[in-house]
DSSP file (Angstrom, degrees, kcal/mol; ACC not computed):
  #  RESIDUE AA STRUCTURE BP1 BP2  ACC     N-H-->O    O-->H-N    N-H-->O    O-->H-N    TCO  KAPPA ALPHA  PHI   PSI    X-CA   Y-CA   Z-CA
    1    1 A M              0   0    0      0, 0.0     2,-0.1     0, 0.0    98,-0.0   0.000 360.0 360.0 360.0 140.8   84.7  158.8  -10.4
    2    2 A A        -     0   0    0     97,-0.1   102,-0.9    19,-0.1     2,-0.3  -0.457 360.0-170.4 -75.7 162.0   83.9  161.9   -8.5
    3    3 A K  E     -Ab  19 104A   0     16,-2.0    16,-3.6   100,-0.2     2,-0.5  -0.989  25.2-131.5-154.0 146.5   80.2  162.7   -7.8
    4    4 A F  E     -Ab  18 105A   0    100,-3.0   102,-3.0    -2,-0.3     2,-0.5  -0.874  25.7-153.2 -92.9 135.0   78.0  165.5   -6.5
    5    5 A E  E     -Ab  17 106A   0     12,-2.7    12,-2.0    -2,-0.5     2,-0.4  -0.977   2.9-157.2-111.3 132.0   75.6  164.1   -4.0
    6    6 A L  E     +Ab  16 107A   0    100,-2.8   102,-3.2    -2,-0.5   103,-0.4  -0.919  27.2 159.9-104.7 124.6   72.3  166.0   -3.6
    7    7 A Y  E     -A   15   0A   0      8,-2.1     8,-2.6    -2,-0.4     2,-0.4  -0.894  36.7-126.7-147.8 172.8   70.7  165.5   -0.3
    8    8 A Q  E     -A   14   0A   0     -2,-0.3     6,-0.2     6,-0.2     2,-0.0  -0.995  25.0-136.2-127.0 127.1   68.1  166.9    2.2
    9    9 A S    >   -     0   0    0      4,-2.7     3,-2.3    -2,-0.4     0, 0.0  -0.311  32.1-101.3 -76.6 162.9   69.0  167.6    5.9
   10   10 A K  T 3  S+     0   0    0      1,-0.3    -1,-0.1     2,-0.1    -2,-0.0   0.708 123.5  61.8 -55.5 -22.1   66.7  166.7    8.9
   11   11 A Q  T 3  S-     0   0    0      2,-0.1    -1,-0.3     1,-0.0     3,-0.1   0.551 120.5-109.3 -81.8  -9.9   65.8  170.4    8.8
   12   12 A G  S <  S+     0   0    0     -3,-2.3     2,-0.1     1,-0.3    -2,-0.1   0.444  73.3 135.9  96.6   1.3   64.5  170.2    5.5
   13   13 A K        -     0   0    0     18,-0.0    -4,-2.7     1,-0.0     2,-0.5  -0.509  51.8-126.8 -81.8 150.9   67.3  172.1    3.7
   14   14 A H  E     +AC   8  32A   0     18,-3.5    18,-1.8    -6,-0.2    -6,-0.2  -0.871  35.5 170.1-105.3 134.3   68.7  170.9    0.4
   15   15 A H  E     -A    7   0A   0     -8,-2.6    -8,-2.1    -2,-0.5     2,-0.3  -0.757  19.2-152.1-127.9 169.3   72.6  170.5    0.2
   16   16 A F  E     -A    6   0A   0     14,-0.3    13,-2.4   -10,-0.2     2,-0.3  -0.973   5.6-167.0-141.6 155.8   75.2  169.1   -2.1
   17   17 A R  E     -AD   5  28A   0    -12,-2.0   -12,-2.7    -2,-0.3     2,-0.6  -0.980  18.4-134.8-136.5 151.8   78.6  167.7   -1.6
   18   18 A L  E     -AD   4  27A   0      9,-2.2     8,-3.8    -2,-0.3     9,-0.9  -0.907  26.3-167.5-104.4 119.1   81.4  166.9   -4.0
   19   19 A K  E     -AD   3  25A   0    -16,-3.6   -16,-2.0    -2,-0.6     6,-0.3  -0.913  15.0-131.0-113.0 140.1   83.0  163.6   -3.3
   20   20 A A    >   -     0   0    0      4,-3.0     3,-2.4    -2,-0.5   -18,-0.0  -0.253  35.8 -97.4 -73.3 169.0   86.2  162.3   -4.7
   21   21 A S  T 3  S+     0   0    0      1,-0.3    -1,-0.1     2,-0.1   -19,-0.1   0.703 125.4  59.1 -62.1 -18.0   86.5  158.8   -6.3
   22   22 A N  T 3  S-     0   0    0      2,-0.1    -1,-0.3     1,-0.0     3,-0.1   0.339 122.3-106.9 -92.3  11.7   87.9  157.5   -3.0
   23   23 A G  S <  S+     0   0    0     -3,-2.4     2,-0.1     1,-0.3    -2,-0.1   0.330  73.8 136.6  87.4  -6.9   84.7  158.6   -1.2
   24   24 A Q        -     0   0    0     -5,-0.1    -4,-3.0     1,-0.1     2,-0.4  -0.537  59.0-118.1 -71.7 144.5   86.2  161.8    0.7
   25   25 A T  E     -D   19   0A   0     -6,-0.3    -6,-0.2     1,-0.2    56,-0.2  -0.732  29.3-175.8 -82.1 127.8   84.1  164.7    0.7
   26   26 A I  E     -     0   0A   0     -8,-3.8    55,-0.7    -2,-0.4     2,-0.3   0.764  65.9  -7.6 -92.3 -33.0   86.0  167.6   -1.0
   27   27 A L  E     -DE  18  80A   0     -9,-0.9    -9,-2.2    53,-0.2    -1,-0.3  -0.986  58.3-152.2-159.3 158.3   83.5  170.4   -0.4
   28   28 A S  E     -DE  17  79A   0     51,-3.3    51,-2.6    -2,-0.3   -11,-0.2  -0.941  15.5-129.7-132.8 154.4   80.0  171.0    0.9
   29   29 A S  E     - E   0  78A   0    -13,-2.4    49,-0.2    -2,-0.3    48,-0.1  -0.497  23.0-105.1 -98.1 172.7   77.4  173.5    0.2
   30   30 A Q        -     0   0    0     47,-0.9     2,-0.3    -2,-0.2   -14,-0.3  -0.207  53.8 -85.2 -71.0 174.5   75.2  175.8    2.4
   31   31 A G        -     0   0    0    -16,-0.1     2,-0.3    -2,-0.1   -16,-0.2  -0.739  41.9-158.8 -92.8 145.5   71.5  174.8    2.9
   32   32 A Y  B     -C   14   0A   0    -18,-1.8   -18,-3.5    -2,-0.3     6,-0.1  -0.952  20.2-136.9-123.7 141.2   69.1  175.9    0.3
   33   33 A A  S    S+     0   0    0     -2,-0.3     2,-0.4   -20,-0.2    -1,-0.1   0.769  91.2  41.4 -64.9 -27.8   65.3  176.2    0.8
   34   34 A Q  S >> S-     0   0    0    -20,-0.1     4,-1.3     1,-0.1     3,-0.6  -0.929  77.5-129.5-127.0 146.4   64.6  174.6   -2.6
   35   35 A K  H 3> S+     0   0    0     -2,-0.4     4,-2.1     1,-0.2     5,-0.2   0.848 110.4  60.6 -61.8 -32.9   66.2  171.6   -4.3
   36   36 A S  H 3> S+     0   0    0      1,-0.2     4,-2.5     2,-0.2    -1,-0.2   0.864  99.4  58.2 -63.0 -36.0   66.6  173.9   -7.5
   37   37 A G  H <> S+     0   0    0     -3,-0.6     4,-1.7     1,-0.2    -1,-0.2   0.924 106.6  46.2 -63.4 -45.5   68.8  176.2   -5.4
   38   38 A A  H  X S+     0   0    0     -4,-1.3     4,-1.7     1,-0.2    -1,-0.2   0.873 111.3  53.4 -69.7 -31.4   71.2  173.3   -4.6
   39   39 A K  H  X S+     0   0    0     -4,-2.1     4,-2.0     1,-0.2     3,-0.2   0.938 107.6  49.2 -58.2 -47.7   71.2  172.3   -8.3
   40   40 A N  H  X S+     0   0    0     -4,-2.5     4,-2.0     1,-0.2    -1,-0.2   0.811 107.8  55.8 -61.4 -31.7   72.1  175.8   -9.3
   41   41 A G  H  X S+     0   0    0     -4,-1.7     4,-2.6     2,-0.2    -1,-0.2   0.902 103.4  54.0 -70.2 -37.7   74.9  175.7   -6.7
   42   42 A I  H  X S+     0   0    0     -4,-1.7     4,-2.5    -3,-0.2    -2,-0.2   0.968 110.3  47.1 -56.0 -56.2   76.3  172.6   -8.3
   43   43 A E  H  X S+     0   0    0     -4,-2.0     4,-2.2     1,-0.2    -1,-0.2   0.862 108.6  55.2 -52.6 -40.5   76.3  174.4  -11.6
   44   44 A S  H  X S+     0   0    0     -4,-2.0     4,-3.4     2,-0.2     5,-0.3   0.934 107.8  50.0 -63.7 -44.2   78.0  177.5   -9.9
   45   45 A V  H  X S+     0   0    0     -4,-2.6     4,-2.1     1,-0.2    -2,-0.2   0.970 108.9  51.7 -57.5 -52.5   80.8  175.2   -8.7
   46   46 A R  H  < S+     0   0    0     -4,-2.5     4,-0.3     1,-0.2    -1,-0.2   0.872 119.3  35.9 -47.5 -45.0   81.3  173.8  -12.1
   47   47 A K  H  < S+     0   0    0     -4,-2.2     3,-0.4    -5,-0.2    -1,-0.2   0.872 121.5  42.4 -82.6 -35.9   81.6  177.3  -13.6
   48   48 A N  H  < S+     0   0    0     -4,-3.4    22,-0.2     1,-0.2     3,-0.2   0.579  93.7  76.8 -91.3 -11.1   83.5  179.2  -10.8
   49   49 A A  S  < S+     0   0    0     -4,-2.1    -1,-0.2    -5,-0.3    48,-0.2   0.807 106.0  35.8 -66.5 -29.9   86.1  176.6   -9.8
   50   50 A G  S    S+     0   0    0     -3,-0.4     2,-0.3    -4,-0.3    -1,-0.2   0.444  96.1 105.0 -99.4  -9.5   88.1  177.5  -12.8
   51   51 A R  S >  S-     0   0    0     -4,-0.2     3,-3.0    -3,-0.2     4,-0.4  -0.565  81.8-106.6 -75.0 127.4   87.3  181.1  -12.8
   52   52 A D  T 3  S+     0   0    0     -2,-0.3    -1,-0.1     1,-0.3    -2,-0.1  -0.404 112.9  16.9 -55.1 125.1   90.1  183.7  -11.7
   53   53 A G  T 3  S+     0   0    0      2,-0.2    -1,-0.3    -2,-0.1    17,-0.1   0.436  96.9 109.4  87.7  -0.7   88.8  184.8   -8.3
   54   54 A G  S <  S+     0   0    0     -3,-3.0    16,-2.5    -6,-0.1     2,-0.4   0.599  71.5  56.3 -85.7 -11.8   86.4  181.9   -8.0
   55   55 A I  E     -F   69   0A   0     -4,-0.4     2,-0.4    14,-0.2    14,-0.2  -0.983  64.6-169.7-121.3 132.6   88.4  180.2   -5.3
   56   56 A E  E     -F   68   0A   0     12,-2.3    12,-2.4    -2,-0.4     2,-0.4  -0.979   8.1-155.8-122.0 132.8   89.4  181.8   -1.9
   57   57 A R  E     +F   67   0A   0     -2,-0.4     2,-0.3    10,-0.2    10,-0.2  -0.868  21.3 162.3-106.7 141.4   91.7  180.2    0.4
   58   58 A F  E     -F   66   0A   0      8,-2.2     8,-2.7    -2,-0.4     2,-0.5  -0.989  36.7-121.3-154.7 165.4   91.8  181.0    4.2
   59   59 A E  E     -F   65   0A   0     -2,-0.3     6,-0.2     6,-0.2     2,-0.2  -0.909  32.2-136.8-110.6 134.3   93.0  179.7    7.6
   60   60 A G    >   -     0   0    0      4,-2.8     3,-2.9    -2,-0.5     4,-0.0  -0.521  28.2-103.7 -89.6 154.4   90.2  179.0   10.1
   61   61 A K  T 3  S+     0   0    0      1,-0.3    -1,-0.1    -2,-0.2    -2,-0.0   0.643 121.5  64.5 -56.2 -14.9   90.5  180.0   13.8
   62   62 A N  T 3  S-     0   0    0      2,-0.1    -1,-0.3     1,-0.0     3,-0.1   0.402 119.1-110.9 -90.6   4.6   91.2  176.3   14.6
   63   63 A G  S <  S+     0   0    0     -3,-2.9    -2,-0.1     1,-0.3     2,-0.1   0.296  77.9 127.0  89.3  -6.4   94.4  176.6   12.5
   64   64 A K        -     0   0    0     -5,-0.1    -4,-2.8     1,-0.1     2,-0.4  -0.413  58.2-121.4 -83.0 158.6   93.2  174.4    9.7
   65   65 A H  E     +FG  59  83A   0     18,-3.3    18,-3.1    -6,-0.2     2,-0.3  -0.808  35.2 169.5-104.1 141.5   93.3  175.5    6.0
   66   66 A Y  E     -F   58   0A   0     -8,-2.7    -8,-2.2    -2,-0.4     2,-0.3  -0.863  19.6-152.8-141.1 170.1   90.2  175.8    3.8
   67   67 A F  E     -F   57   0A   0     -2,-0.3    13,-3.0   -10,-0.2     2,-0.3  -0.972   8.6-157.7-146.2 155.6   89.0  177.1    0.5
   68   68 A R  E     -FH  56  79A   0    -12,-2.4   -12,-2.3    -2,-0.3     2,-0.5  -0.952  17.9-128.6-130.3 150.1   85.5  178.2   -0.8
   69   69 A I  E     -FH  55  78A   0      9,-2.2     8,-3.1    -2,-0.3     9,-1.1  -0.904  29.5-161.3 -92.1 125.6   84.1  178.5   -4.2
   70   70 A K  E     - H   0  76A   0    -16,-2.5     6,-0.2    -2,-0.5     5,-0.1  -0.889  11.5-131.1-112.4 139.7   82.6  182.0   -4.8
   71   71 A S    >   -     0   0    0      4,-2.9     3,-2.2    -2,-0.4    -1,-0.0  -0.233  39.8 -93.0 -74.1 172.2   80.1  183.0   -7.4
   72   72 A T  T 3  S+     0   0    0      1,-0.3    -1,-0.1     2,-0.1    -2,-0.0   0.646 127.1  56.7 -71.5  -9.5   80.6  186.1   -9.6
   73   73 A N  T 3  S-     0   0    0      2,-0.1    -1,-0.3     0, 0.0     3,-0.1   0.254 121.4-106.8 -95.7   7.8   78.7  188.2   -7.1
   74   74 A G  S <  S+     0   0    0     -3,-2.2     2,-0.2     1,-0.3    -2,-0.1   0.364  73.9 136.8  88.0  -8.6   81.0  187.2   -4.2
   75   75 A Q        -     0   0    0      1,-0.1    -4,-2.9    -5,-0.1     2,-0.4  -0.521  59.1-113.4 -76.4 139.8   78.6  184.7   -2.4
   76   76 A T  E     + H   0  70A   0     -6,-0.2    -6,-0.3    -2,-0.2   -46,-0.1  -0.603  32.1 179.5 -73.3 129.1   80.1  181.5   -1.2
   77   77 A V  E     -     0   0A   0     -8,-3.1   -47,-0.9    -2,-0.4     2,-0.3   0.837  66.6  -5.8 -91.5 -47.0   78.7  178.5   -2.9
   78   78 A A  E     -EH  29  69A   0     -9,-1.1    -9,-2.2   -49,-0.2    -1,-0.4  -0.973  59.8-146.3-150.7 159.4   80.6  175.8   -1.2
   79   79 A S  E     -EH  28  68A   0    -51,-2.6   -51,-3.3    -2,-0.3   -11,-0.2  -0.955  18.7-122.8-133.0 150.9   83.3  175.3    1.3
   80   80 A S  E     -E   27   0A   0    -13,-3.0   -53,-0.2    -2,-0.3     2,-0.1  -0.261  29.7-102.6 -79.7 168.2   86.0  172.8    1.6
   81   81 A Q        -     0   0    0    -55,-0.7     2,-0.3   -56,-0.2   -14,-0.2  -0.409  55.6 -80.3 -71.5 167.9   86.7  170.5    4.7
   82   82 A G        -     0   0    0     -2,-0.1     2,-0.3   -16,-0.1   -16,-0.2  -0.562  44.1-157.4 -79.5 137.4   89.6  171.5    6.9
   83   83 A Y  B     -G   65   0A   0    -18,-3.1   -18,-3.3    -2,-0.3     6,-0.1  -0.903  20.6-135.9-118.2 146.8   93.1  170.6    5.9
   84   84 A A  S    S+     0   0    0     -2,-0.3     2,-0.3   -20,-0.2    -1,-0.1   0.834  87.8  21.3 -66.1 -33.3   96.2  170.3    8.1
   85   85 A S  S  > S-     0   0    0    -20,-0.1     4,-1.0     1,-0.1     3,-0.3  -0.855  77.0-111.4-136.2 165.1   98.4  172.3    5.6
   86   86 A A  H  > S+     0   0    0     -2,-0.3     4,-1.9     1,-0.2     3,-0.2   0.835 118.3  57.9 -64.3 -36.2   98.3  174.8    2.7
   87   87 A S  H  > S+     0   0    0      1,-0.2     4,-2.5     2,-0.2    -1,-0.2   0.826 100.0  55.3 -65.3 -31.4   99.5  172.1    0.4
   88   88 A G  H  > S+     0   0    0     -3,-0.3     4,-2.2     2,-0.2    -1,-0.2   0.862 107.8  51.1 -65.6 -35.1   96.4  170.0    1.4
   89   89 A V  H  X S+     0   0    0     -4,-1.0     4,-3.1     2,-0.2     5,-0.2   0.929 108.0  51.7 -63.6 -48.7   94.3  173.0    0.3
   90   90 A T  H  X S+     0   0    0     -4,-1.9     4,-2.3     1,-0.2    -2,-0.2   0.931 109.7  49.5 -52.7 -54.1   96.2  173.1   -3.0
   91   91 A N  H  X S+     0   0    0     -4,-2.5     4,-1.9     2,-0.2    -1,-0.2   0.893 109.9  51.5 -49.6 -50.5   95.5  169.5   -3.6
   92   92 A G  H  X S+     0   0    0     -4,-2.2     4,-2.4     1,-0.2     3,-0.3   0.943 109.1  49.7 -54.5 -52.1   91.8  169.9   -2.8
   93   93 A I  H  X S+     0   0    0     -4,-3.1     4,-2.8     1,-0.2    -1,-0.2   0.895 108.8  52.0 -56.1 -45.3   91.4  172.7   -5.3
   94   94 A A  H  X S+     0   0    0     -4,-2.3     4,-2.2    -5,-0.2    -1,-0.2   0.833 109.0  51.3 -58.1 -35.1   93.1  170.7   -8.0
   95   95 A S  H  X S+     0   0    0     -4,-1.9     4,-2.7    -3,-0.3     5,-0.4   0.884 111.4  47.4 -72.8 -36.9   90.7  167.9   -7.3
   96   96 A V  H  X S+     0   0    0     -4,-2.4     4,-2.9     2,-0.2    -2,-0.2   0.971 113.2  47.8 -59.1 -52.0   87.7  170.3   -7.6
   97   97 A Q  H  < S+     0   0    0     -4,-2.8    -2,-0.2     1,-0.2    -1,-0.2   0.913 117.9  41.6 -57.3 -46.5   89.0  171.8  -10.8
   98   98 A K  H  < S+     0   0    0     -4,-2.2     4,-0.3    -5,-0.2    -1,-0.2   0.913 127.1  28.1 -72.9 -40.8   89.7  168.3  -12.4
   99   99 A N  H >X S+     0   0    0     -4,-2.7     4,-1.0    -5,-0.2     3,-0.5   0.824 102.3  71.4-101.9 -26.6   86.5  166.5  -11.2
  100  100 A A  G >< S+     0   0    0     -4,-2.9     3,-0.7    -5,-0.4   -54,-0.2   0.881  91.0  59.5 -55.6 -42.9   83.6  169.0  -10.8
  101  101 A P  G 34 S+     0   0    0      0, 0.0    -1,-0.2     0, 0.0    -2,-0.1   0.861 120.1  24.4 -62.8 -34.8   83.1  169.7  -14.4
  102  102 A D  G <4 S+     0   0    0     -3,-0.5    -2,-0.2    -4,-0.3    -3,-0.1   0.395  90.5 129.4-101.5  -0.2   82.2  166.1  -15.4
  103  103 A A    <<  -     0   0    0     -4,-1.0  -100,-0.2    -3,-0.7   -57,-0.0  -0.316  58.0-122.4 -67.0 131.7   81.1  164.8  -12.0
  104  104 A D  E     -b    3   0A   0   -102,-0.9  -100,-3.0     1,-0.1     2,-0.5  -0.323  17.7-125.6 -62.5 157.3   77.7  163.0  -12.0
  105  105 A V  E     -b    4   0A   0   -102,-0.2     2,-0.6  -100,-0.0  -100,-0.2  -0.949  21.5-165.6-107.4 119.0   74.9  164.3   -9.8
  106  106 A V  E     -b    5   0A   0   -102,-3.0  -100,-2.8    -2,-0.5     2,-0.9  -0.945  10.7-149.1-110.2 117.3   73.5  161.6   -7.5
  107  107 A D  E     +b    6   0A   0     -2,-0.6     3,-0.3  -102,-0.2  -100,-0.2  -0.713  24.8 168.4 -88.5 109.3   70.1  162.7   -6.0
  108  108 A Q        +     0   0    0   -102,-3.2  -101,-0.2    -2,-0.9  -100,-0.2   0.445  64.3  77.1-100.5   0.7   69.9  161.1   -2.6
  109  109 A S              0   0    0   -103,-0.4    -1,-0.2     1,-0.2  -102,-0.1   0.501 360.0 360.0 -87.5  -9.4   66.7  163.3   -1.5
  110  110 A E              0   0    0     -3,-0.3    -1,-0.2     0, 0.0    -2,-0.1   0.489 360.0 360.0 -92.8 360.0   64.3  161.2   -3.6
């Protein structure tokens, strides 16, 4: 079963990542000053991953392919890991859309 992991960095910022059932990270968030911001980010991923315009694909300067989840105001909520191919991104997006709505949240910051 996929899960969101909520954690705090050494710099004190709160983050989340969505992990597939095989343990691979599908996407990661930016840093939030408050834990509540990271929790809101998780809810935004759940809501926007299936919304038209909620996912943006792009190619990085390193030649890898990525996607990011964007909120309705256009801000990036979370970004994927780098994929070697565009088809890898398609599979990653499908995994988020399938798993994010029902994924448990595991708070590792406590």
